[in-house]
NUVEXTOR-313257 format. One line per 4 residues: number of its first residue (from 1); their letters; for each residue y, z, x of N, C-alpha, C, O, CB. Coordinates in pm, whole numbers. Glycine has a CB too. Example, Ala and Ser with C-alpha at 12.3 -4.5 7.8 and 13.67 -1.06 7.14 Angstrom:
1> as> -569/780/1319/-450/780/1230/-330/780/1320/-332/846/1424/-447/905/1131; -225/708/1285/-106/714/1367/3/787/1290/114/804/1341/-60/572/1408
//
This chain:
1> mkiq> 9418/10120/12673/9358/10098/12543/9277/9968/12549/9327/9864/12591/9466/10092/12432; 9153/9977/12505/9066/9860/12502/9045/9820/12356/8993/9897/12276/8929/9888/12573; 9086/9698/12324/9071/9646/12188/8974/9530/12190/8988/9436/12268/9208/9603/12128; 8874/9539/12102/8774/9433/12090/8777/9378/11949/8783/9453/11851/8632/9485/12126
5> ylff> 8773/9246/11940/8764/9177/11811/8630/9107/11809/8604/9018/11890/8883/9076/11789; 8544/9147/11715/8408/9094/11708/8391/9012/11581/8435/9052/11474/8304/9208/11714; 8326/8897/11595/8305/8807/11481/8189/8715/11514/8137/8716/11625/8434/8725/11448; 8148/8635/11416/8055/8527/11446/8107/8397/11386/8180/8397/11286/7914/8558/11393
9> egcp> 8068/8287/11449/8110/8154/11403/8069/8134/11259/7959/8172/11218/8050/8043/11492; 8158/8075/11181/8129/8048/11042/8175/8157/10947/8167/8139/10825/7983/8026/11025; 8222/8268/10999/8273/8376/10913/8404/8329/10850/8499/8297/10922/8293/8510/10994; 8411/8324/10717/8533/8274/10653/8652/8368/10666/8765/8329/10637/8506/8248/10508
13> nake> 8628/8492/10708/8736/8591/10717/8782/8619/10860/8876/8695/10881/8692/8720/10654; 8717/8557/10955/8742/8589/11097/8883/8549/11142/8952/8629/11204/8640/8520/11184; 8924/8429/11113/9052/8380/11165/9170/8459/11109/9258/8500/11184/9069/8231/11132; 9171/8481/10978/9283/8553/10917/9287/8699/10964/9395/8753/10989/9274/8547/10763
17> shnn> 9171/8761/10977/9166/8900/11026/9215/8907/11170/9287/9000/11207/9023/8957/11016; 9177/8809/11252/9221/8805/11391/9373/8789/11398/9440/8858/11475/9151/8690/11468; 9426/8699/11317/9572/8680/11314/9643/8808/11269/9748/8843/11323/9609/8564/11220; 9586/8878/11171/9645/9003/11124/9644/9109/11234/9739/9186/11247/9570/9056/11000
21> llea> 9537/9113/11312/9529/9206/11425/9640/9176/11526/9710/9266/11571/9390/9198/11493; 9654/9049/11562/9756/9011/11660/9897/9043/11610/9981/9088/11688/9744/8861/11693; 9924/9019/11482/10055/9050/11425/10081/9200/11426/10192/9244/11455/10064/8995/11281; 9979/9279/11393/9994/9425/11393/10024/9477/11533/10110/9563/11551/9867/9493/11338
25> lkel> 9953/9425/11632/9977/9467/11770/10119/9432/11814/10186/9512/11879/9875/9401/11865; 10164/9314/11776/10299/9272/11810/10402/9362/11743/10501/9402/11805/10322/9124/11769; 10379/9393/11616/10473/9478/11541/10483/9619/11601/10589/9681/11598/10429/9488/11394; 10372/9667/11656/10371/9800/11718/10407/9797/11867/10402/9899/11935/10235/9864/11700
29> nidt> 10442/9678/11916/10475/9660/12058/10362/9705/12150/10386/9764/12255/10602/9736/12093; 10240/9677/12108/10123/9706/12192/10091/9580/12268/10046/9480/12210/10000/9756/12106; 10113/9584/12397/10092/9467/12482/9963/9487/12561/9966/9525/12678/10214/9444/12578; 9853/9460/12496/9724/9470/12562/9640/9350/12522/9653/9298/12411/9653/9603/12526
33> evei> 9555/9308/12611/9471/9193/12583/9360/9233/12486/9299/9339/12500/9412/9136/12713; 9335/9147/12389/9227/9168/12294/9104/9094/12346/9109/8973/12368/9267/9121/12150; 8996/9167/12365/8870/9105/12406/8805/9045/12281/8771/9117/12188/8774/9208/12476; 8789/8915/12282/8729/8845/12168/8580/8826/12196/8542/8766/12297/8799/8708/12141
37> invk> 8498/8879/12107/8353/8873/12125/8292/8794/12011/8293/8837/11896/8291/9015/12133; 8239/8677/12044/8166/8596/11948/8021/8642/11950/7948/8617/12046/8179/8442/11980; 7980/8709/11845/7844/8764/11837/7752/8651/11791/7745/8619/11672/7836/8888/11740; 7682/8593/11888/7604/8472/11862/7460/8498/11818/7395/8410/11763/7602/8387/11983
41> dlet> 7412/8620/11843/7272/8648/11811/7250/8798/11793/7339/8879/11818/7180/8592/11920; 7130/8831/11750/7097/8971/11724/7102/9056/11850/7137/9173/11846/6959/8981/11660; 7066/8996/11963/7071/9069/12090/7215/9112/12123/7239/9226/12164/7015/8982/12204; 7309/9021/12104/7450/9054/12127/7498/9156/12025/7576/9245/12059/7538/8927/12120
45> aqkt> 7451/9145/11902/7487/9243/11799/7442/9382/11839/7515/9479/11822/7425/9203/11663; 7322/9392/11892/7271/9522/11935/7349/9576/12055/7381/9695/12061/7122/9512/11970; 7378/9489/12148/7450/9528/12270/7591/9578/12239/7640/9671/12303/7456/9410/12367; 7657/9516/12141/7796/9550/12109/7807/9649/11993/7917/9689/11956/7873/9425/12076
49> kflg> 7693/9687/11935/7691/9773/11816/7776/9711/11705/7862/9776/11645/7743/9917/11850; 7748/9586/11680/7821/9503/11584/7798/9553/11441/7684/9572/11399/7779/9356/11596; 7907/9574/11368/7899/9622/11230/7918/9510/11128/7921/9536/11007/8001/9730/11207; 7931/9389/11175/7951/9275/11086/8080/9203/11118/8167/9255/11188/7951/9321/10940
53> spsv> 8091/9082/11066/8206/8997/11096/8306/8999/10982/8270/8973/10867/8160/8853/11125; 8430/9030/11015/8490/9067/11143/8494/9219/11161/8491/9295/11065/8630/9009/11153; 8500/9261/11287/8515/9403/11321/8617/9418/11433/8632/9330/11517/8379/9464/11362; 8687/9531/11432/8783/9562/11538/8749/9701/11591/8739/9797/11514/8931/9556/11485
57> yvdg> 8733/9710/11723/8706/9838/11789/8823/9868/11884/8868/9781/11959/8569/9835/11866; 8869/9992/11881/8972/10039/11973/8909/10151/12054/8874/10256/12001/9103/10087/11898; 8896/10128/12184/8827/10222/12272/8691/10261/12216/8649/10376/12225/8913/10348/12294; 8624/10163/12157/8489/10183/12105/8484/10236/11963/8375/10244/11905/8417/10276/12192
61> idiy> 8598/10271/11905/8603/10325/11769/8629/10213/11670/8724/10136/11685/8712/10435/11757; 8544/10203/11568/8563/10106/11462/8685/10146/11380/8693/10260/11332/8436/10095/11373; 8781/10055/11363/8905/10095/11295/8886/10119/11146/8969/10185/11084/9011/9990/11315; 8780/10067/11087/8758/10091/10944/8701/10231/10922/8753/10306/10839/8664/9985/10885
65> nlsy> 8597/10265/10994/8532/10395/10976/8594/10506/11059/8568/10624/11036/8386/10383/11011; 8677/10469/11156/8734/10563/11253/8626/10645/11322/8640/10765/11344/8834/10656/11183; 8517/10576/11356/8408/10642/11428/8340/10539/11518/8359/10418/11505/8306/10706/11329; 8259/10591/11610/8183/10503/11698/8066/10445/11620/7995/10519/11551/8133/10579/11824
69> psdi> 8044/10315/11628/7932/10254/11556/7798/10310/11604/7776/10327/11724/7935/10102/11572; 7711/10338/11509/7577/10385/11545/7470/10288/11498/7362/10280/11558/7552/10524/11487; 7497/10214/11392/7404/10115/11341/7458/9977/11376/7566/9963/11433/7383/10130/11187; 7381/9875/11341/7431/9738/11356/7408/9662/11227/7320/9695/11147/7362/9667/11475
73> sysc> 7488/9559/11208/7473/9471/11094/7516/9331/11138/7632/9308/11172/7557/9520/10971; 7421/9240/11137/7453/9102/11175/7474/9022/11047/7390/8941/11007/7338/9039/11264; 7588/9048/10983/7619/8984/10855/7770/8981/10837/7845/9032/10919/7550/9059/10737; 7813/8920/10726/7954/8926/10691/7985/9069/10651/7902/9139/10593/7989/8825/10575
77> rtyn> 8104/9112/10683/8144/9249/10654/8245/9252/10541/8333/9166/10533/8202/9316/10780; 8232/9350/10454/8332/9370/10350/8390/9509/10364/8328/9601/10417/8270/9349/10209; 8511/9522/10315/8586/9647/10324/8637/9686/10186/8673/9600/10106/8704/9633/10424; 8639/9816/10160/8700/9867/10039/8834/9928/10081/8841/10037/10137/8607/9974/9966
81> ingk> 8940/9854/10053/9073/9897/10094/9157/9917/9969/9191/9822/9898/9139/9794/10190; 9191/10043/9945/9269/10081/9826/9204/10031/9697/9271/9983/9606/9412/10025/9837; 9071/10044/9691/8997/10006/9571/8970/9858/9556/8913/9815/9456/9071/10052/9452; 9010/9779/9655/8988/9635/9650/8885/9596/9756/8898/9634/9873/9122/9557/9671
85> itgi> 8783/9522/9715/8681/9475/9809/8730/9344/9870/8767/9250/9799/8542/9456/9738; 8731/9340/10003/8778/9221/10075/8699/9204/10204/8644/9300/10258/8930/9233/10106; 8694/9084/10252/8631/9056/10381/8736/9042/10491/8702/9029/10609/8547/8929/10372; 8862/9044/10452/8972/9027/10546/9036/9163/10573/9065/9238/10480/9078/8925/10492
89> lpke> 9059/9193/10699/9132/9314/10734/9282/9285/10721/9337/9208/10800/9097/9363/10880; 9348/9346/10622/9492/9321/10604/9574/9379/10720/9536/9480/10780/9540/9381/10472; 9684/9314/10750/9770/9360/10859/9816/9504/10836/9817/9583/10930/9892/9268/10873; 9854/9537/10714/9902/9672/10684/9795/9777/10713/9825/9885/10765/9946/9682/10537
93> file> 9671/9745/10680/9560/9837/10706/9541/9854/10856/9522/9966/10905/9429/9786/10640; 9545/9744/10929/9529/9750/11074/9642/9834/11135/9617/9917/11222/9528/9607/11136; 9765/9811/11090/9879/9890/11138/9856/10039/11119/9874/10118/11211/10008/9847/11066; 9814/10076/10997/9790/10216/10964/9683/10277/11055/9699/10388/11105/9748/10230/10817
97> rlkt> 9575/10204/11075/9465/10256/11155/9502/10264/11304/9463/10359/11372/9341/10169/11136; 9574/10167/11353/9617/10173/11493/9707/10293/11516/9696/10362/11617/9690/10044/11534; 9798/10319/11422/9885/10435/11433/9803/10564/11433/9832/10656/11510/9987/10436/11319; 9702/10570/11347/9614/10688/11340/9543/10711/11473/9536/10823/11523/9511/10673/11227
101> ildk> 9490/10603/11530/9417/10614/11657/9512/10652/11769/9477/10734/11854/9345/10482/11691; 9631/10594/11772/9728/10624/11877/9778/10767/11871/9814/10824/11974/9846/10529/11868; 9780/10826/11753/9828/10963/11736/9725/11069/11777/9757/11187/11786/9868/10985/11593; 9603/11026/11803/9498/11123/11840/9515/11171/11981/9436/11252/12029/9360/11063/11823
//
């Protein structure tokens, strides 16, 4: 399993989302290295198919959309999770999505 955490410097939601990802992996006993990608420019955004900061990809699948990214967005990312708009990926959401991906 390849897990990538993508963000850019200055994103106010990056650190908490990253910590939530690490906690979720620990809770699920997933012992794999997370590749941390600091998207510094538009070229890197295009190369990584960056959907905004922060993003988590598992084997290339975006955990929010549960699909492979086709567009790019070099901006802060927001999520609609249970009717609440947030820029932080909650640990519970990450847990749910990792379980969904692992069950495929």
